[in-house]
N, C-alpha and C positions, 0 to 999 in steps of 0.2 A: 606220276600216277598213271597216265595213259600208257607209258612204256611198260608198266607192270601188268595192268589189267587188259590192255589191248595192244600188244606189241606189233601187230601188223599195221597199225595206223601210224602215219607219218605227219608231222606238223607241216602245214602249208604256210607259205609266205603270202600274206594278203593285207590289203589296206583296210579291210573291214574290222569292226570291233570284235574283240574276243580272241580266243585261241582256237584255231581251226586245225582239225586232224582229218585225214582221209585214208581209207583203205582201198587199194586196187586189187585185192586178192580174189575178188569174185567177179572179175570182168566177164561180160560187158557191163556189169553193175558196179557202182561206186557206193561207198558208205562214208558218212561224215559224222563227226562229233564236234560240236562247237561249245566251248565253255566261256561264259561271260562273267565279268567281275565288276562289282560296285563297291569301292572302298567306303564311300559315303554311307551306303545302306548296309554295309557289312554282310553282303550276300553274294552267292554265286548262282549262275544259271547254267542249264545244260540243254541243248537241243540236239536232236539226231536226225539225219536225213539219209535216204536211200534213193538211188535212181540210175538211169542210163547216161547221165551227163557228168562230165568231169568237174563241173563247177555247180555248186548249189546257190540259187539266187536268194536264199534266206526266207522264202515264203513257206508257211506251214500249210498243211492240207495233204490230200491224197488224190493222185491220178494214176493211170495205169503204168506210166513210165517214171514217175517221181512221187515221193512221199516224204513228209517231214512232220515231226511232232516234238513237243517238249518231253524231256525224260520223265518229269513228274506225271505227265498225262499217261505215259505207258505204265508207270508204276500203279496209278490209280485206275487204269483202264477206262479212261473217260476223256472226251474232247473238252468238256466243260468242268473245270476244277476250281476250288476256292483260290482266290488270289494269293493267300498266304502259303498255299501248297506249291505255287509255281516257281519258287526259288529256294535256295539252300542257305540258311543263315549261318554265320560263324561269329566268333568272339572278337575278331579283329586282330588276333595274335597269330603269329606264324604257326604255332601248334594247333590253334583253332581252325585255321585255313586247311592245314594238312588233314585234320580229322574230317572236315567237310569234303575235301577232295577224295578221301578214302571212301566216304559214303557214296559219293557220285560214282566212283569206280565200281563199287559193288553193285549199284543199280544198273550201270551199263552192262555188266556181265549178266545180271539177273533178268533185265527187262529189254535192253536195247539189242543184245545179240540175238535172242529169239525173234525179235521183231524184224531185224535185218533178214534173217533166214526165211521168215514167213513171207516177206515181200518178194524175195527172189523166187520162192516156190510158187507164189501166186502168179508171177510174171511167166514162169515156165508153163504153167497150166492155163494161162489166159489165151484161149483160141483166137480171139479177135486180135490181140497184140501179136501173137505169133504169126498170124496171117499177114499182118501189116509188115512185119520184119521180112517175111518171105517175099512180099510185094516189092520191098526195097531192093532185095537182092536181084529179083527178076528185072527190075527197071533201073538198075544202077547206072547204066550208060546214058539214060535219058534225064537223070537228075544232075543239074549243073553243080559245079564246085562252089558256085556263088549262092547256093540255095538259101543259106541262112540270111544273107543280106537281102536276097530277093523276097524272102518271107517277111523280114522286118519292114521293108518298104511297103509291101502289099498290105500288111496289117495297119501300118500308120495311115495309109491312104483310105483304108476302110474304117478308120476310127476304132480299130481294135475289136471290131465286131466280126467274128469268124465267118458268118454266112454272107457277109458283104465282100469278103476277100476275093479278088480276081487274080488268080495265078493258076495256069493250066495244070501243072503237076500237082498242086494242092487240091484242085477240084477233082482230078482223076482219083487220087488216093482217098479223098473224103467219100466219094461216091462208092469206091470199091469197099471201103470199110462199112459204110452204111448198108450196102447190099449184103455183105457177108454177115453183118450183125443180125439182119432180118432172117437170113438163111439158117443160122444156128440158134436162133431164139435167144440172143444175148439179153442180159438184164437191161431194164429201162435206163439205168444210170449209164451203162456203157453205150447204149444207142444214142443217148442225148449228148455224149461227149466224143462222138466220132471226129468232130472238127478239131477238138483239142488233141486227140490221139494222132490225127494226121499231121498237125503242126509239130508235135513232139517227135514223131517218126522222121520227119524231114530235117528237123534240127539235129537229130541223132545221125542221120545220113551225112549231113554236112560235117559233123565232128569226125565221123569215120573217114571221110575223104581227106580232111586236113591231116589226120594222123598218118594216113597212107602216103600223102604227099611229103 
């Protein structure tokens, strides 16, 4: 089904539940489709994710560099939907499963693809995010290759509370983003999430350095 409706997506080998597919066609952004199955309940599920990271952690929600939602949520255009709408029932037969997969494929084309495009467009037009990416390029030499592990340890030591994290490069970037957000009159949501954006930017920088190496 994915091969027919989304040929640019390739199946990933993962230990996580479900069938994972990823498209690298819009780099630096990645797109994910994850299909879950419950034989006992005779139903399928489908989640989609977009972001700057080659691996999706499975968390739903939206930030400036990552976003994920259930496909039914996109179809119904709502974060809160009835439980019975969050999955796709089938008859338990091969033919029934194929019909349900065909329905999911149609919804991916109709709802997920435009959502992927809108997220990429939002990122390109996000002045705060683009400023952060420029800051990474300008300070590339001062960001260590170990930044991801450095961040992980710093967040553990801070009890995963961003404003308690003590890491010089993180503090510099966070301050830069906060000042620039005030300068351009960024939305209150973006101003509140400068620490999350700084964290994601540095993780992205770490991924980039690993790929170059």
